VMD Tcl script that builds the backbone (N, CA, C; Angstrom):
set m [mol new atoms 471]
animate dup $m
set s [atomselect $m all]
$s set {name element resname resid chain x y z} {
  {N N MET 1 A 0.840 -1.180 0.000}
  {CA C MET 1 A 0.000 0.000 0.000}
  {C C MET 1 A 0.892 1.253 0.000}
  {N N ILE 2 A 0.551 2.213 -0.819}
  {CA C ILE 2 A 1.300 3.457 -0.913}
  {C C ILE 2 A 0.701 4.467 0.054}
  {N N THR 3 A 1.562 5.079 0.866}
  {CA C THR 3 A 1.115 6.114 1.792}
  {C C THR 3 A 1.821 7.426 1.459}
  {N N PHE 4 A 1.154 8.524 1.797}
  {CA C PHE 4 A 1.659 9.863 1.541}
  {C C PHE 4 A 1.773 10.577 2.874}
  {N N ARG 5 A 2.888 11.268 3.061}
  {CA C ARG 5 A 3.109 11.948 4.337}
  {C C ARG 5 A 4.162 13.036 4.176}
  {N N ARG 6 A 4.335 13.808 5.224}
  {CA C ARG 6 A 5.411 14.790 5.269}
  {C C ARG 6 A 6.731 14.031 5.455}
  {N N ALA 7 A 7.778 14.587 4.887}
  {CA C ALA 7 A 9.096 13.971 5.008}
  {C C ALA 7 A 9.657 14.193 6.413}
  {N N ASN 8 A 10.580 13.308 6.787}
  {CA C ASN 8 A 11.306 13.481 8.047}
  {C C ASN 8 A 12.803 13.260 7.787}
  {N N VAL 9 A 13.616 13.428 8.804}
  {CA C VAL 9 A 15.072 13.368 8.622}
  {C C VAL 9 A 15.554 12.019 8.093}
  {N N HIS 10 A 14.819 10.981 8.356}
  {CA C HIS 10 A 15.216 9.651 7.882}
  {C C HIS 10 A 14.981 9.480 6.378}
  {N N ASP 11 A 14.276 10.412 5.754}
  {CA C ASP 11 A 13.965 10.335 4.328}
  {C C ASP 11 A 14.976 11.070 3.448}
  {N N VAL 12 A 15.857 11.856 4.029}
  {CA C VAL 12 A 16.714 12.755 3.256}
  {C C VAL 12 A 17.568 12.003 2.242}
  {N N ASP 13 A 18.201 10.923 2.630}
  {CA C ASP 13 A 19.047 10.186 1.678}
  {C C ASP 13 A 18.232 9.660 0.498}
  {N N SER 14 A 17.041 9.162 0.771}
  {CA C SER 14 A 16.180 8.656 -0.306}
  {C C SER 14 A 15.703 9.775 -1.221}
  {N N ILE 15 A 15.348 10.915 -0.644}
  {CA C ILE 15 A 14.932 12.067 -1.448}
  {C C ILE 15 A 16.096 12.511 -2.327}
  {N N HIS 16 A 17.269 12.605 -1.734}
  {CA C HIS 16 A 18.469 13.025 -2.467}
  {C C HIS 16 A 18.737 12.099 -3.653}
  {N N LYS 17 A 18.667 10.817 -3.425}
  {CA C LYS 17 A 18.912 9.842 -4.498}
  {C C LYS 17 A 17.850 9.955 -5.596}
  {N N LEU 18 A 16.609 10.067 -5.209}
  {CA C LEU 18 A 15.508 10.143 -6.173}
  {C C LEU 18 A 15.594 11.414 -7.013}
  {N N VAL 19 A 15.782 12.556 -6.379}
  {CA C VAL 19 A 15.876 13.827 -7.106}
  {C C VAL 19 A 17.078 13.810 -8.043}
  {N N ASN 20 A 18.209 13.366 -7.534}
  {CA C ASN 20 A 19.420 13.412 -8.352}
  {C C ASN 20 A 19.419 12.401 -9.489}
  {N N HIS 21 A 18.579 11.388 -9.420}
  {CA C HIS 21 A 18.383 10.504 -10.570}
  {C C HIS 21 A 17.866 11.324 -11.757}
  {N N TYR 22 A 16.928 12.235 -11.482}
  {CA C TYR 22 A 16.364 13.073 -12.545}
  {C C TYR 22 A 17.283 14.243 -12.903}
  {N N VAL 23 A 18.156 14.628 -11.997}
  {CA C VAL 23 A 19.163 15.640 -12.317}
  {C C VAL 23 A 20.064 15.114 -13.430}
  {N N GLU 24 A 20.471 13.849 -13.310}
  {CA C GLU 24 A 21.335 13.229 -14.318}
  {C C GLU 24 A 20.665 13.199 -15.690}
  {N N LYS 25 A 19.345 13.188 -15.727}
  {CA C LYS 25 A 18.603 13.200 -16.988}
  {C C LYS 25 A 18.314 14.628 -17.466}
  {N N GLY 26 A 18.768 15.623 -16.695}
  {CA C GLY 26 A 18.551 17.016 -17.062}
  {C C GLY 26 A 17.145 17.512 -16.811}
  {N N MET 27 A 16.403 16.833 -15.930}
  {CA C MET 27 A 14.999 17.170 -15.716}
  {C C MET 27 A 14.725 17.929 -14.424}
  {N N LEU 28 A 15.654 17.895 -13.471}
  {CA C LEU 28 A 15.478 18.583 -12.196}
  {C C LEU 28 A 16.765 19.298 -11.818}
  {N N LEU 29 A 16.627 20.270 -10.940}
  {CA C LEU 29 A 17.766 20.984 -10.389}
  {C C LEU 29 A 18.309 20.174 -9.210}
  {N N ALA 30 A 19.619 20.040 -9.136}
  {CA C ALA 30 A 20.258 19.259 -8.075}
  {C C ALA 30 A 19.935 19.825 -6.696}
  {N N LYS 31 A 19.810 18.938 -5.748}
  {CA C LYS 31 A 19.613 19.304 -4.350}
  {C C LYS 31 A 20.667 18.572 -3.532}
  {N N SER 32 A 21.444 19.304 -2.786}
  {CA C SER 32 A 22.400 18.688 -1.880}
  {C C SER 32 A 21.640 18.194 -0.651}
  {N N PRO 33 A 22.217 17.257 0.088}
  {CA C PRO 33 A 21.553 16.869 1.339}
  {C C PRO 33 A 21.295 18.082 2.246}
  {N N PHE 34 A 22.239 19.031 2.273}
  {CA C PHE 34 A 22.045 20.239 3.082}
  {C C PHE 34 A 20.776 20.986 2.669}
  {N N LYS 35 A 20.577 21.168 1.366}
  {CA C LYS 35 A 19.379 21.879 0.898}
  {C C LYS 35 A 18.107 21.124 1.246}
  {N N ILE 36 A 18.168 19.819 1.183}
  {CA C ILE 36 A 16.981 19.022 1.549}
  {C C ILE 36 A 16.702 19.173 3.036}
  {N N TYR 37 A 17.739 19.052 3.875}
  {CA C TYR 37 A 17.542 19.250 5.317}
  {C C TYR 37 A 16.999 20.650 5.597}
  {N N ARG 38 A 17.574 21.663 4.945}
  {CA C ARG 38 A 17.181 23.046 5.186}
  {C C ARG 38 A 15.707 23.280 4.849}
  {N N ASN 39 A 15.197 22.561 3.858}
  {CA C ASN 39 A 13.806 22.728 3.433}
  {C C ASN 39 A 12.936 21.515 3.752}
  {N N LEU 40 A 13.373 20.702 4.675}
  {CA C LEU 40 A 12.686 19.437 4.954}
  {C C LEU 40 A 11.207 19.616 5.278}
  {N N GLN 41 A 10.864 20.711 5.968}
  {CA C GLN 41 A 9.462 20.937 6.338}
  {C C GLN 41 A 8.575 21.135 5.117}
  {N N SER 42 A 9.166 21.418 3.970}
  {CA C SER 42 A 8.375 21.659 2.765}
  {C C SER 42 A 8.161 20.392 1.936}
  {N N PHE 43 A 8.818 19.290 2.300}
  {CA C PHE 43 A 8.766 18.070 1.492}
  {C C PHE 43 A 7.633 17.137 1.909}
  {N N PHE 44 A 7.067 16.509 0.888}
  {CA C PHE 44 A 6.121 15.411 1.049}
  {C C PHE 44 A 6.727 14.206 0.356}
  {N N VAL 45 A 6.425 13.019 0.850}
  {CA C VAL 45 A 6.916 11.790 0.229}
  {C C VAL 45 A 5.781 10.792 0.071}
  {N N ALA 46 A 5.999 9.878 -0.869}
  {CA C ALA 46 A 5.135 8.702 -1.011}
  {C C ALA 46 A 6.026 7.515 -0.703}
  {N N GLU 47 A 5.494 6.570 0.034}
  {CA C GLU 47 A 6.295 5.394 0.358}
  {C C GLU 47 A 5.464 4.129 0.231}
  {N N GLU 48 A 6.171 3.067 -0.065}
  {CA C GLU 48 A 5.565 1.740 -0.121}
  {C C GLU 48 A 6.529 0.793 0.569}
  {N N ASN 49 A 6.034 0.035 1.511}
  {CA C ASN 49 A 6.862 -0.901 2.281}
  {C C ASN 49 A 8.104 -0.211 2.852}
  {N N ARG 50 A 7.889 0.981 3.404}
  {CA C ARG 50 A 8.941 1.776 4.050}
  {C C ARG 50 A 10.030 2.257 3.100}
  {N N LYS 51 A 9.751 2.238 1.809}
  {CA C LYS 51 A 10.698 2.715 0.802}
  {C C LYS 51 A 10.105 3.954 0.148}
  {N N ILE 52 A 10.895 5.036 0.097}
  {CA C ILE 52 A 10.441 6.273 -0.541}
  {C C ILE 52 A 10.424 6.046 -2.051}
  {N N ILE 53 A 9.260 6.276 -2.651}
  {CA C ILE 53 A 9.120 6.058 -4.096}
  {C C ILE 53 A 8.834 7.352 -4.857}
  {N N ALA 54 A 8.586 8.446 -4.121}
  {CA C ALA 54 A 8.320 9.729 -4.771}
  {C C ALA 54 A 8.439 10.844 -3.741}
  {N N CYS 55 A 8.686 12.052 -4.255}
  {CA C CYS 55 A 8.789 13.202 -3.364}
  {C C CYS 55 A 8.435 14.478 -4.115}
  {N N THR 56 A 8.179 15.513 -3.374}
  {CA C THR 56 A 8.025 16.865 -3.900}
  {C C THR 56 A 8.128 17.833 -2.744}
  {N N SER 57 A 8.229 19.110 -3.071}
  {CA C SER 57 A 8.230 20.126 -2.017}
  {C C SER 57 A 7.476 21.358 -2.494}
  {N N LEU 58 A 6.968 22.084 -1.535}
  {CA C LEU 58 A 6.324 23.368 -1.794}
  {C C LEU 58 A 7.167 24.418 -1.097}
  {N N ILE 59 A 7.815 25.265 -1.893}
  {CA C ILE 59 A 8.690 26.305 -1.361}
  {C C ILE 59 A 7.946 27.641 -1.429}
  {N N VAL 60 A 7.827 28.316 -0.295}
  {CA C VAL 60 A 7.204 29.629 -0.255}
  {C C VAL 60 A 8.244 30.639 -0.713}
  {N N LEU 61 A 7.930 31.362 -1.792}
  {CA C LEU 61 A 8.850 32.360 -2.329}
  {C C LEU 61 A 8.565 33.755 -1.769}
  {N N TRP 62 A 7.308 34.019 -1.500}
  {CA C TRP 62 A 6.896 35.307 -0.949}
  {C C TRP 62 A 5.461 35.169 -0.494}
  {N N LYS 63 A 4.854 36.233 -0.010}
  {CA C LYS 63 A 3.490 36.129 0.522}
  {C C LYS 63 A 2.462 35.791 -0.545}
  {N N ASP 64 A 2.807 36.029 -1.809}
  {CA C ASP 64 A 1.834 35.805 -2.874}
  {C C ASP 64 A 2.203 34.655 -3.810}
  {N N LEU 65 A 3.287 33.935 -3.509}
  {CA C LEU 65 A 3.759 32.939 -4.471}
  {C C LEU 65 A 4.524 31.801 -3.795}
  {N N ALA 66 A 4.204 30.586 -4.212}
  {CA C ALA 66 A 4.951 29.399 -3.796}
  {C C ALA 66 A 5.321 28.630 -5.057}
  {N N GLU 67 A 6.254 27.720 -4.915}
  {CA C GLU 67 A 6.698 26.923 -6.056}
  {C C GLU 67 A 6.703 25.446 -5.700}
  {N N ILE 68 A 6.185 24.636 -6.596}
  {CA C ILE 68 A 6.320 23.188 -6.467}
  {C C ILE 68 A 7.678 22.828 -7.061}
  {N N CYS 69 A 8.496 22.171 -6.269}
  {CA C CYS 69 A 9.863 21.810 -6.672}
  {C C CYS 69 A 10.109 20.322 -6.442}
  {N N SER 70 A 11.111 19.830 -7.115}
  {CA C SER 70 A 11.653 18.491 -6.854}
  {C C SER 70 A 10.606 17.387 -6.904}
  {N N LEU 71 A 9.650 17.501 -7.809}
  {CA C LEU 71 A 8.654 16.446 -7.963}
  {C C LEU 71 A 9.299 15.303 -8.732}
  {N N ALA 72 A 9.516 14.199 -8.037}
  {CA C ALA 72 A 10.207 13.053 -8.624}
  {C C ALA 72 A 9.519 11.769 -8.190}
  {N N VAL 73 A 9.293 10.892 -9.166}
  {CA C VAL 73 A 8.666 9.595 -8.903}
  {C C VAL 73 A 9.598 8.513 -9.441}
  {N N ASP 74 A 9.882 7.533 -8.618}
  {CA C ASP 74 A 10.681 6.391 -9.056}
  {C C ASP 74 A 10.090 5.871 -10.367}
  {N N GLU 75 A 10.939 5.644 -11.351}
  {CA C GLU 75 A 10.450 5.262 -12.688}
  {C C GLU 75 A 9.598 4.001 -12.683}
  {N N ARG 76 A 9.778 3.144 -11.708}
  {CA C ARG 76 A 8.951 1.927 -11.620}
  {C C ARG 76 A 7.527 2.230 -11.169}
  {N N TYR 77 A 7.288 3.467 -10.714}
  {CA C TYR 77 A 5.978 3.834 -10.174}
  {C C TYR 77 A 5.298 4.957 -10.967}
  {N N THR 78 A 5.829 5.306 -12.124}
  {CA C THR 78 A 5.205 6.379 -12.902}
  {C C THR 78 A 3.887 5.912 -13.509}
  {N N LYS 79 A 3.077 6.870 -13.887}
  {CA C LYS 79 A 1.771 6.637 -14.523}
  {C C LYS 79 A 0.781 5.922 -13.599}
  {N N LYS 80 A 0.946 6.106 -12.286}
  {CA C LYS 80 A 0.039 5.491 -11.313}
  {C C LYS 80 A -0.682 6.537 -10.460}
  {N N GLY 81 A -0.512 7.828 -10.808}
  {CA C GLY 81 A -1.182 8.891 -10.063}
  {C C GLY 81 A -0.445 9.360 -8.821}
  {N N ILE 82 A 0.751 8.858 -8.588}
  {CA C ILE 82 A 1.506 9.217 -7.380}
  {C C ILE 82 A 1.981 10.665 -7.455}
  {N N GLY 83 A 2.538 11.058 -8.596}
  {CA C GLY 83 A 2.972 12.441 -8.766}
  {C C GLY 83 A 1.813 13.408 -8.635}
  {N N ARG 84 A 0.674 13.020 -9.189}
  {CA C ARG 84 A -0.530 13.858 -9.098}
  {C C ARG 84 A -0.934 14.050 -7.638}
  {N N LYS 85 A -0.942 12.978 -6.868}
  {CA C LYS 85 A -1.334 13.090 -5.458}
  {C C LYS 85 A -0.359 13.970 -4.684}
  {N N LEU 86 A 0.911 13.867 -4.993}
  {CA C LEU 86 A 1.887 14.723 -4.316}
  {C C LEU 86 A 1.712 16.185 -4.714}
  {N N ALA 87 A 1.474 16.446 -5.991}
  {CA C ALA 87 A 1.232 17.820 -6.439}
  {C C ALA 87 A -0.017 18.386 -5.762}
  {N N LEU 88 A -1.054 17.572 -5.628}
  {CA C LEU 88 A -2.272 18.022 -4.954}
  {C C LEU 88 A -2.012 18.320 -3.480}
  {N N LYS 89 A -1.116 17.573 -2.857}
  {CA C LYS 89 A -0.737 17.875 -1.466}
  {C C LYS 89 A -0.101 19.264 -1.387}
  {N N CYS 90 A 0.740 19.586 -2.364}
  {CA C CYS 90 A 1.353 20.921 -2.400}
  {C C CYS 90 A 0.299 22.002 -2.593}
  {N N ILE 91 A -0.641 21.756 -3.477}
  {CA C ILE 91 A -1.714 22.720 -3.723}
  {C C ILE 91 A -2.543 22.920 -2.453}
  {N N ASP 92 A -2.880 21.837 -1.775}
  {CA C ASP 92 A -3.634 21.941 -0.523}
  {C C ASP 92 A -2.852 22.712 0.534}
  {N N GLU 93 A -1.549 22.466 0.596}
  {CA C GLU 93 A -0.715 23.163 1.564}
  {C C GLU 93 A -0.674 24.658 1.264}
  {N N ALA 94 A -0.561 25.023 -0.010}
  {CA C ALA 94 A -0.569 26.440 -0.388}
  {C C ALA 94 A -1.892 27.096 0.019}
  {N N LYS 95 A -2.982 26.379 -0.150}
  {CA C LYS 95 A -4.288 26.909 0.266}
  {C C LYS 95 A -4.327 27.128 1.778}
  {N N LYS 96 A -3.813 26.164 2.535}
  {CA C LYS 96 A -3.785 26.303 4.000}
  {C C LYS 96 A -2.948 27.505 4.419}
  {N N LEU 97 A -1.870 27.752 3.697}
  {CA C LEU 97 A -0.991 28.880 4.005}
  {C C LEU 97 A -1.523 30.204 3.431}
  {N N ARG 98 A -2.623 30.122 2.690}
  {CA C ARG 98 A -3.286 31.275 2.071}
  {C C ARG 98 A -2.401 31.964 1.041}
  {N N ILE 99 A -1.629 31.151 0.326}
  {CA C ILE 99 A -0.790 31.647 -0.757}
  {C C ILE 99 A -1.637 31.610 -2.025}
  {N N PRO 100 A -1.800 32.737 -2.711}
  {CA C PRO 100 A -2.741 32.780 -3.824}
  {C C PRO 100 A -2.269 32.150 -5.133}
  {N N GLN 101 A -0.953 32.007 -5.326}
  {CA C GLN 101 A -0.478 31.480 -6.604}
  {C C GLN 101 A 0.659 30.489 -6.399}
  {N N ILE 102 A 0.691 29.510 -7.298}
  {CA C ILE 102 A 1.776 28.514 -7.303}
  {C C ILE 102 A 2.383 28.499 -8.698}
  {N N ILE 103 A 3.707 28.517 -8.741}
  {CA C ILE 103 A 4.427 28.405 -10.000}
  {C C ILE 103 A 5.161 27.068 -10.010}
  {N N VAL 104 A 5.405 26.580 -11.205}
  {CA C VAL 104 A 6.267 25.421 -11.383}
  {C C VAL 104 A 7.051 25.630 -12.674}
  {N N LEU 105 A 8.332 25.319 -12.636}
  {CA C LEU 105 A 9.157 25.303 -13.843}
  {C C LEU 105 A 9.336 23.844 -14.205}
  {N N THR 106 A 8.996 23.486 -15.437}
  {CA C THR 106 A 8.893 22.063 -15.758}
  {C C THR 106 A 9.077 21.781 -17.243}
  {N N TYR 107 A 9.268 20.513 -17.521}
  {CA C TYR 107 A 9.200 19.978 -18.883}
  {C C TYR 107 A 7.915 19.158 -19.050}
  {N N GLN 108 A 7.184 18.958 -17.961}
  {CA C GLN 108 A 6.002 18.095 -17.936}
  {C C GLN 108 A 4.728 18.914 -18.145}
  {N N ASP 109 A 4.583 19.466 -19.344}
  {CA C ASP 109 A 3.477 20.378 -19.635}
  {C C ASP 109 A 2.105 19.769 -19.356}
  {N N ARG 110 A 1.820 18.648 -19.962}
  {CA C ARG 110 A 0.476 18.046 -19.851}
  {C C ARG 110 A 0.127 17.725 -18.399}
  {N N PHE 111 A 1.088 17.240 -17.653}
  {CA C PHE 111 A 0.863 16.881 -16.254}
  {C C PHE 111 A 0.300 18.076 -15.489}
  {N N PHE 112 A 0.962 19.224 -15.611}
  {CA C PHE 112 A 0.522 20.400 -14.857}
  {C C PHE 112 A -0.705 21.066 -15.470}
  {N N GLU 113 A -0.870 20.987 -16.777}
  {CA C GLU 113 A -2.091 21.507 -17.395}
  {C C GLU 113 A -3.311 20.766 -16.867}
  {N N LYS 114 A -3.196 19.455 -16.689}
  {CA C LYS 114 A -4.314 18.661 -16.157}
  {C C LYS 114 A -4.656 19.052 -14.720}
  {N N LEU 115 A -3.689 19.637 -14.013}
  {CA C LEU 115 A -3.918 20.088 -12.637}
  {C C LEU 115 A -4.392 21.539 -12.576}
  {N N GLY 116 A -4.662 22.130 -13.745}
  {CA C GLY 116 A -5.194 23.482 -13.781}
  {C C GLY 116 A -4.159 24.585 -13.846}
  {N N PHE 117 A -2.913 24.244 -14.136}
  {CA C PHE 117 A -1.866 25.251 -14.300}
  {C C PHE 117 A -1.915 25.779 -15.731}
  {N N SER 118 A -1.550 27.047 -15.899}
  {CA C SER 118 A -1.529 27.689 -17.218}
  {C C SER 118 A -0.114 28.135 -17.551}
  {N N LEU 119 A 0.255 27.985 -18.809}
  {CA C LEU 119 A 1.560 28.410 -19.284}
  {C C LEU 119 A 1.675 29.927 -19.173}
  {N N VAL 120 A 2.792 30.394 -18.606}
  {CA C VAL 120 A 3.036 31.826 -18.456}
  {C C VAL 120 A 4.495 32.127 -18.791}
  {N N ASP 121 A 4.803 33.395 -18.925}
  {CA C ASP 121 A 6.173 33.842 -19.162}
  {C C ASP 121 A 6.923 33.799 -17.832}
  {N N LYS 122 A 8.017 33.062 -17.770}
  {CA C LYS 122 A 8.729 32.931 -16.498}
  {C C LYS 122 A 9.362 34.234 -16.035}
  {N N ASP 123 A 9.500 35.212 -16.927}
  {CA C ASP 123 A 10.035 36.513 -16.533}
  {C C ASP 123 A 9.072 37.283 -15.627}
  {N N LEU 124 A 7.851 36.788 -15.479}
  {CA C LEU 124 A 6.890 37.411 -14.572}
  {C C LEU 124 A 7.248 37.174 -13.104}
  {N N PHE 125 A 8.259 36.337 -12.865}
  {CA C PHE 125 A 8.563 35.919 -11.494}
  {C C PHE 125 A 9.998 36.238 -11.101}
  {N N PRO 126 A 10.307 37.524 -10.925}
  {CA C PRO 126 A 11.690 37.886 -10.585}
  {C C PRO 126 A 12.144 37.316 -9.247}
  {N N ARG 127 A 11.225 37.109 -8.301}
  {CA C ARG 127 A 11.630 36.526 -7.015}
  {C C ARG 127 A 12.144 35.105 -7.201}
  {N N LYS 128 A 11.533 34.382 -8.110}
  {CA C LYS 128 A 11.995 33.032 -8.410}
  {C C LYS 128 A 13.431 33.086 -8.927}
  {N N LEU 129 A 13.695 34.032 -9.795}
  {CA C LEU 129 A 15.037 34.142 -10.362}
  {C C LEU 129 A 16.071 34.505 -9.308}
  {N N MET 130 A 15.652 35.166 -8.237}
  {CA C MET 130 A 16.594 35.531 -7.179}
  {C C MET 130 A 16.987 34.314 -6.347}
  {N N TRP 131 A 16.225 33.258 -6.398}
  {CA C TRP 131 A 16.489 32.103 -5.549}
  {C C TRP 131 A 17.316 31.079 -6.314}
  {N N GLU 132 A 16.749 29.951 -6.569}
  {CA C GLU 132 A 17.516 28.837 -7.111}
  {C C GLU 132 A 17.920 28.976 -8.561}
  {N N CYS 133 A 17.228 29.773 -9.320}
  {CA C CYS 133 A 17.605 29.925 -10.726}
  {C C CYS 133 A 19.042 30.416 -10.867}
  {N N LEU 134 A 19.492 31.234 -9.937}
  {CA C LEU 134 A 20.853 31.760 -10.009}
  {C C LEU 134 A 21.902 30.662 -9.875}
  {N N GLU 135 A 21.537 29.541 -9.259}
  {CA C GLU 135 A 22.463 28.420 -9.081}
  {C C GLU 135 A 22.362 27.383 -10.195}
  {N N CYS 136 A 21.415 27.558 -11.080}
  {CA C CYS 136 A 21.158 26.552 -12.106}
  {C C CYS 136 A 22.184 26.652 -13.237}
  {N N PRO 137 A 22.721 25.523 -13.678}
  {CA C PRO 137 A 23.664 25.562 -14.798}
  {C C PRO 137 A 23.013 25.973 -16.119}
  {N N LYS 138 A 21.693 25.951 -16.176}
  {CA C LYS 138 A 20.974 26.348 -17.395}
  {C C LYS 138 A 20.486 27.789 -17.343}
  {N N LEU 139 A 20.961 28.578 -16.401}
  {CA C LEU 139 A 20.444 29.934 -16.198}
  {C C LEU 139 A 20.385 30.745 -17.486}
  {N N ASP 140 A 21.452 30.758 -18.245}
  {CA C ASP 140 A 21.500 31.580 -19.459}
  {C C ASP 140 A 20.778 30.966 -20.648}
  {N N HIS 141 A 20.405 29.706 -20.537}
  {CA C HIS 141 A 19.731 29.035 -21.651}
  {C C HIS 141 A 18.635 28.090 -21.131}
  {N N CYS 142 A 17.853 28.605 -20.205}
  {CA C CYS 142 A 16.797 27.801 -19.574}
  {C C CYS 142 A 15.744 27.403 -20.614}
  {N N ASP 143 A 15.455 26.117 -20.641}
  {CA C ASP 143 A 14.447 25.625 -21.577}
  {C C ASP 143 A 13.210 25.079 -20.858}
  {N N GLU 144 A 13.149 25.253 -19.540}
  {CA C GLU 144 A 11.945 24.851 -18.827}
  {C C GLU 144 A 10.845 25.875 -19.107}
  {N N ARG 145 A 9.629 25.423 -18.966}
  {CA C ARG 145 A 8.484 26.306 -19.142}
  {C C ARG 145 A 7.851 26.580 -17.770}
  {N N ALA 146 A 7.324 27.778 -17.615}
  {CA C ALA 146 A 6.692 28.176 -16.358}
  {C C ALA 146 A 5.188 27.979 -16.464}
  {N N TYR 147 A 4.632 27.407 -15.422}
  {CA C TYR 147 A 3.191 27.225 -15.309}
  {C C TYR 147 A 2.733 27.827 -13.992}
  {N N LEU 148 A 1.570 28.421 -14.016}
  {CA C LEU 148 A 1.024 29.109 -12.855}
  {C C LEU 148 A -0.373 28.597 -12.564}
  {N N LYS 149 A -0.649 28.436 -11.287}
  {CA C LYS 149 A -2.005 28.107 -10.842}
  {C C LYS 149 A -2.433 29.210 -9.891}
  {N N ASP 150 A -3.528 29.871 -10.249}
  {CA C ASP 150 A -4.091 30.926 -9.415}
  {C C ASP 150 A -5.149 30.271 -8.527}
  {N N LEU 151 A -4.891 30.205 -7.240}
  {CA C LEU 151 A -5.797 29.511 -6.324}
  {C C LEU 151 A -7.032 30.337 -5.987}
  {N N ASN 152 A -7.024 31.601 -6.345}
  {CA C ASN 152 A -8.188 32.456 -6.101}
  {C C ASN 152 A -9.193 32.438 -7.233}
  {N N ARG 153 A -8.726 31.990 -8.415}
  {CA C ARG 153 A -9.602 31.978 -9.587}
  {C C ARG 153 A -10.434 30.707 -9.595}
  {N N LYS 154 A -11.696 30.858 -9.777}
  {CA C LYS 154 A -12.598 29.701 -9.878}
  {C C LYS 154 A -12.646 29.262 -11.323}
  {N N ARG 155 A -12.567 27.969 -11.532}
  {CA C ARG 155 A -12.648 27.429 -12.900}
  {C C ARG 155 A -14.097 27.438 -13.366}
  {N N ALA 156 A -14.272 27.739 -14.631}
  {CA C ALA 156 A -15.617 27.720 -15.221}
  {C C ALA 156 A -16.134 26.294 -15.278}
  {N N SER 157 A -17.406 26.106 -14.993}
  {CA C SER 157 A -17.981 24.751 -15.015}
  {C C SER 157 A -18.425 24.381 -16.406}
}
mol reanalyze $m
mol bondsrecalc $m
mol representation Tube
mol addrep $m
């Protein structure tokens, strides 16, 4: 049975390994164990039989914006809705914190579109650029796309 929960200190090595698997594929930004520990309160994990099989984090960038980061699912568990459930946990957390918007930088367009995110110009988010983008090796030639979810906007029925 797969369970979803907040991460704890015993999960850091597994999160690090999972995220950096996708770093090697050029799909995620590297996270050192220090960065994971520093932001541990923002991480959610999925586990099966006490093994971490997926993770993500919600990073608060400012009072009006948070970012879903480090969404990674073990390749043996993709296409099972695990990433979706973790993304929804981040969305719920942003709502609890009363953050009106969530951004994500991604290559997974359809995944986030299905969750109600809309493609936007990433230059709209200078605070994001002040944080981790400055450490990214792709800074000058970023090919990720920015998606935004406005939590205050009601979707048309």
